[in-house]
C-alpha positions in Angstrom: 1.3 16.4 19.9 -1.1 14.5 17.6 0.4 12.4 14.8 -1.5 10.8 12.0 -0.1 7.6 10.3 -1.3 6.8 6.8 0.1 5.1 3.8 -0.5 3.5 0.4 -2.5 6.3 -1.3 -1.8 4.9 -4.7 -2.9 8.0 -6.4 -3.8 7.2 -10.0 -4.9 3.6 -9.2 -7.6 2.0 -11.4 -9.8 -0.8 -10.3 -10.4 -3.2 -13.3 -9.3 -0.3 -15.5 -11.9 2.1 -14.0 -10.4 5.3 -12.7 -10.6 5.9 -9.0 -9.9 9.6 -9.2 -13.2 10.5 -7.6 -12.5 8.4 -4.5 -9.0 9.8 -4.3 -10.2 13.4 -4.4 -12.9 12.7 -1.8 -10.3 11.1 0.5 -7.9 14.0 0.3 -10.8 16.4 1.0 -11.9 14.3 4.0 -8.3 14.0 5.3 -7.7 17.7 5.2 -11.0 18.3 7.1 -10.0 15.6 9.7 -6.6 17.2 10.2 -8.3 20.6 10.8 -11.1 19.3 13.1 -8.8 17.0 15.2 -5.9 19.5 15.3 -3.3 17.0 13.9 0.2 18.3 14.3 2.2 15.8 12.2 1.2 13.8 9.2 3.2 10.6 8.2 2.8 9.1 4.8 4.6 5.7 4.7 5.2 5.1 1.0 3.3 4.4 -2.2 2.1 7.9 -2.7 1.4 7.1 -6.3 0.3 3.9 -8.0 3.2 3.9 -10.5 6.6 5.5 -11.1 5.2 7.8 -13.8 2.2 9.5 -12.2 -0.2 11.4 -14.4 -0.4 15.2 -14.2 -3.8 14.8 -12.6 -2.3 12.6 -9.8 0.6 15.0 -9.3 -1.8 17.9 -9.1 -3.9 16.2 -6.4 -0.8 15.5 -4.4 0.6 19.0 -4.5 -2.7 20.7 -4.1 -3.3 18.7 -0.9 0.2 19.6 0.5 -0.3 23.3 -0.2 -3.7 23.2 1.5 -2.1 21.6 4.6 0.1 24.7 5.0 -3.1 26.6 5.8 -3.9 24.3 8.7 -2.5 23.7 12.1 -0.5 20.8 10.8 3.1 21.7 11.6 5.0 18.9 9.8 4.4 16.4 7.0 6.9 13.5 6.5 6.6 11.5 3.3 8.7 8.4 2.4 8.9 6.6 -0.9 7.4 3.2 -1.5 8.1 0.5 -4.0 5.5 2.0 -6.5 7.0 5.5 -6.2 9.8 6.9 -8.3 12.4 8.3 -5.9 13.3 11.0 -8.5 9.7 12.2 -8.7 9.3 12.4 -5.0 12.7 14.0 -4.3 12.6 16.5 -7.1 10.8 19.3 -5.2 12.3 18.2 -1.9 14.1 21.5 -1.1 11.0 23.6 -1.9 8.7 21.3 0.2 11.3 21.5 3.0 10.6 25.2 3.2 7.0 24.4 3.9 7.9 21.9 6.7 7.3 19.0 4.4 10.1 16.4 4.6 10.5 13.9 1.8 12.8 10.9 1.7 12.3 9.2 -1.7 15.0 6.6 -1.4 17.7 5.4 1.1 20.3 8.1 1.8 24.0 7.7 1.9 24.1 8.9 5.5 21.4 7.5 7.8 21.3 10.8 9.6 19.6 12.3 6.5 16.6 10.1 7.2 16.2 11.4 10.8 14.2 14.5 11.7 13.5 16.3 15.0 10.0 17.7 15.3 9.0 20.2 18.0 5.4 21.1 18.7 4.4 23.2 21.8 7.2 22.0 24.0 6.8 18.4 22.9 9.6 16.8 20.9 9.6 13.9 18.5 12.5 12.1 16.9 11.4 10.6 13.5 13.3 8.0 11.4 11.8 8.4 7.9 13.0 5.1 6.3 11.7 4.7 2.7 11.3 1.5 0.8 14.8 -0.1 0.8 15.7 -1.3 -2.7 18.3 -4.1 -2.9 20.6 -1.9 -5.0 20.4 1.0 -2.5 21.5 -0.9 0.6 23.5 -3.9 -0.5 26.6 -4.4 -2.7 26.2 -7.0 -5.4 28.5 -10.0 -5.3 29.4 -11.7 -8.6 28.1 -15.3 -8.8 26.2 -15.2 -5.6 23.4 -17.7 -5.2 19.8 -16.7 -4.5 20.1 -17.8 -0.9 23.2 -15.7 -0.5 21.4 -12.7 -2.0 18.4 -13.2 0.3 20.5 -13.5 3.4 22.7 -10.4 2.5 19.7 -8.3 1.7 17.9 -9.1 4.9 21.0 -8.4 6.9 21.5 -5.1 5.1 17.9 -4.1 5.7 18.1 -4.9 9.4 21.5 -3.1 9.6 19.9 0.0 8.0 17.2 0.1 10.7 19.8 -0.5 13.4 22.0 2.4 12.0 19.0 4.7 11.9 18.0 3.7 15.5 21.5 4.3 16.8 21.5 7.8 15.2 18.2 8.6 16.8 19.5 7.4 20.2 22.6 9.6 19.9 20.7 12.8 19.2 17.9 12.1 21.7 19.2 14.2 24.5 15.8 14.8 26.1 14.4 11.2 26.0 11.8 12.1 23.4 9.7 9.4 21.8 11.2 7.9 18.7 9.0 6.9 15.8 10.2 5.0 12.7 8.6 4.8 9.3 9.0 1.9 6.9 7.7 0.4 3.7 8.2 -3.4 3.6 6.6 -6.8 4.1 6.7 -7.9 7.7 6.3 -11.6 8.6 2.8 -12.5 9.4 1.2 -9.6 7.5 -2.1 -10.4 5.7 -2.2 -9.7 2.0 -5.1 -8.8 -0.4 -5.4 -9.3 -4.1 -4.3 -5.7 -4.8 -0.8 -6.6 -3.5 -0.2 -9.3 -6.1 3.0 -7.4 -7.1 4.4 -7.6 -3.5 7.2 -10.1 -3.2 6.1 -12.8 -0.8 8.8 -15.4 -1.4 11.7 -15.1 1.1 13.6 -11.9 0.2 13.6 -9.3 2.9 11.2 -10.9 5.2 11.6 -9.5 8.7 9.6 -9.9 11.8 8.6 -7.6 14.7 11.6 -8.8 16.6 14.0 -7.6 13.9 13.2 -4.0 14.5 15.4 -2.2 17.2 13.6 -1.7 20.5 14.7 2.0 20.2 11.6 2.8 18.4 8.4 3.6 20.4 6.2 3.2 17.3 6.8 1.9 13.8 4.5 3.4 11.1 4.5 0.9 8.2 3.2 0.9 4.7 3.1 -1.7 1.9 0.2 -3.9 3.0 -3.3 -2.6 2.3 -5.1 -4.2 5.2 -4.7 -2.2 8.5 -3.0 -4.6 11.0 -0.7 -5.0 14.0 2.5 -6.9 13.4 3.5 -9.8 15.5 1.1 -8.9 18.3 3.1 -5.7 19.0 0.7 -2.8 19.3 3.6 -0.4 18.5 4.2 -1.8 15.0 1.3 -1.2 12.6 0.3 -1.0 9.0 -2.3 1.8 8.5 -3.4 0.2 5.3 -4.7 1.9 2.1 -7.4 4.6 2.5 -9.8 3.2 -0.1 -10.5 -0.1 -1.7 -7.9 -1.2 -4.3 -9.3 -4.7 -5.0 -12.6 -6.6 -4.5 -10.8 -8.7 -1.8 -10.8 -5.6 0.4 -14.5 -4.9 0.7 -15.1 -6.8 3.9 -13.1 -4.7 6.3 -12.9 -1.0 7.2 -10.2 1.3 5.9 -8.2 3.1 8.6 -5.5 5.4 9.7 -3.7 5.5 13.0 -3.6 8.5 15.4 -0.8 8.7 18.0 -0.9 11.1 20.9 2.3 12.2 22.6 2.3 14.0 26.0 5.1 14.5 28.6 7.7 12.8 26.4 5.8 9.6 26.0 3.2 8.0 23.7 -0.1 8.2 25.6 -2.4 6.6 23.1 -2.6 4.8 19.7 -6.0 4.8 18.2 -7.5 3.5 14.9 -9.4 6.0 12.8 -12.0 4.6 10.4 -12.1 6.2 7.0 -15.4 6.6 5.2 -16.2 4.4 2.2 -16.4 6.9 -0.6 -17.8 4.4 -3.1 -19.9 1.4 -2.4 -18.3 -1.7 -3.9 -20.1 -5.1 -3.9 -19.2 -8.7 -4.7 -22.1 -10.9 -5.6 -22.0 -14.7 -6.1 -24.4 -17.4 -7.0 -26.4 -18.4 -10.1 -27.2 -15.7 -12.6 -30.7 -15.5 -11.2 -29.5 -15.3 -7.6 -27.3 -12.4 -8.6 -30.1 -10.6 -10.4 -32.2 -10.9 -7.3 -29.6 -9.0 -5.3 -29.5 -6.0 -7.8 -32.2 -3.9 -6.0 -30.1 -3.9 -2.8 -27.1 -2.3 -4.6 -27.3 1.4 -3.7 -24.9 4.4 -3.4 -24.1 6.4 -0.3 -23.9 10.0 0.8 -21.0 10.6 -1.6 -23.2 9.6 -4.6 -20.6 7.8 -6.6 -21.8 5.0 -8.9 -21.6 1.7 -7.1 -19.2 -0.9 -8.6 -19.9 -4.6 -8.6 -18.0 -7.9 -9.1 -20.1 -10.9 -10.0 -18.9 -14.5 -9.5 -21.3 -16.9 -11.2 -21.8 -20.5 -10.0 -21.6 -21.9 -13.5 -19.4 -24.6 -15.2 -19.5 -23.2 -18.7 -19.6 -19.8 -20.4 -23.0 -18.1 -20.5 -24.4 -14.9 -21.9 -24.2 -12.0 -19.4 -25.8 -9.3 -21.6 -28.9 -9.2 -19.5 -26.8 -8.7 -16.3 -25.2 -5.6 -17.8 -28.6 -4.3 -19.0 -30.2 -4.7 -15.6 -27.1 -3.0 -14.0 -27.8 0.1 -16.1 -31.4 0.1 -15.0 -30.3 -0.1 -11.3 -27.6 2.6 -11.9 -24.4 0.7 -11.1 -21.4 -0.6 -13.0 -20.4 -4.2 -13.3 -16.6 -4.2 -13.4 -15.9 -7.9 -13.5 -17.8 -11.1 -14.2 -16.2 -14.5 -13.6 -17.3 -18.1 -13.5 -16.6 -19.7 -10.1 -16.5 -23.3 -11.2 -15.1 -22.8 -14.7 -12.2 -25.1 -15.0 -9.1 -23.2 -16.2 -6.6 -25.8 -15.2 -6.3 -27.5 -18.6 -6.3 -24.2 -20.6 -3.2 -22.5 -21.9 -2.6 -18.8 -21.8 -4.2 -18.1 -25.1 -7.4 -19.9 -24.1 -7.5 -18.2 -20.7 -7.2 -14.7 -22.3 -10.2 -15.5 -24.6 -12.3 -16.3 -21.5 -11.2 -13.2 -19.6 -12.7 -9.7 -19.9 -9.1 -8.3 -20.0 -5.6 -9.5 -19.5 -5.7 -7.7 -16.1 -7.8 -10.6 -14.8 -4.7 -12.7 -14.9 -2.0 -12.0 -12.4 1.6 -11.9 -13.5 2.3 -14.9 -11.2 -0.5 -16.9 -12.8 0.9 -16.3 -16.3 4.3 -17.3 -15.1 3.0 -20.5 -13.5 1.1 -21.4 -16.7 4.2 -20.9 -18.8 6.3 -23.0 -16.4 3.6 -25.8 -16.8 3.9 -25.5 -20.6 7.7 -25.9 -20.2 7.3 -28.8 -17.8 9.0 -26.9 -14.9 7.8 -28.1 -11.5 7.8 -25.0 -9.3 7.1 -27.0 -6.2 10.4 -28.7 -6.6 12.3 -25.6 -7.9 11.1 -22.9 -5.6 14.1 -20.8 -6.3 12.7 -20.1 -9.8 9.5 -18.8 -8.5 11.4 -16.7 -5.9 13.6 -15.2 -8.6 10.6 -14.4 -10.8 8.9 -12.6 -7.8 12.1 -10.6 -7.1 12.2 -9.4 -10.7 8.5 -8.6 -10.6 8.9 -6.5 -7.5 11.8 -4.6 -9.1 9.9 -4.0 -12.3 6.8 -2.7 -10.4 9.1 -0.4 -8.4 10.8 1.1 -11.4 
């Protein structure tokens, strides 16, 4: 049995307000072809199918068209779990119809943990799969009136660990043939490396769990949430597949990947990384304006022929005209998405002034705006870390609506 672990498709995502629909379509076409050529039996998608809770009709069409095409391949089962960006209602709505096509969907935590567990059989090989979605606080923990932030954090973490323990125990009870057990998850694990595209991920203290907090019942844990492919806590069996294409300029210096797992004779035989092609060339240039201009001839497309996108970070201390940069970019057939001044001092500027110096409000992260506001209100976040933690918790919940 061959299993493919992927996550964080973020269909509908825009980079600096530029649509990434072309990369997303190319990825889904490439993924379908990979599944056919490599005879993948099971596809796992560990959350964040969509970039927001109200996906466009175009994003929904891509998603359903891809799933329908998979039914014409040798792929026997598809298992999809909800992420913090997904609307559980949107994912779960066609669940019964998709189930008839051997596509399992778990958009949110279920009342009975057994409803998150599936048995998959392929050519005399069996797999027990725990499809755990993003675990929202309100789905797994009872609120307590007047509880402190520390109490909330402690109870949520315990509830999260208990949920995985309950799912693991159910898997163990139904595993009468000693089949491999794989869990899916969408969360932040201690030690994971972030990129700028995860600015909305809560990284204070709520729900942080480590590799040792997962039950050892699981032979592999297929995680989503972080966009960089990585192993958790040095444990080869706990991995983030990462996002399949670049979601921020901070992600251009490493390969995008999936993970392929092979099962034979009731055991995992191999876990291999699979590099995903770069469907659009994305560059980050830095230096003086002239140094950046000198690099323009080297900016080229690839076999997918999408227009290259460029970020420019200028070594300047004051605002300068960038019209000639944009004019030369047109001549060299690429798009400049973002221009920033590396040494421009924003520390003494208020929110209004910063917005005037930004191409768009999206250049300011929500956390940066909150910090600026706290400075204006003389609130020291270094001394009152609970305020920043509370803000991040709310931010996470709003982004996951």
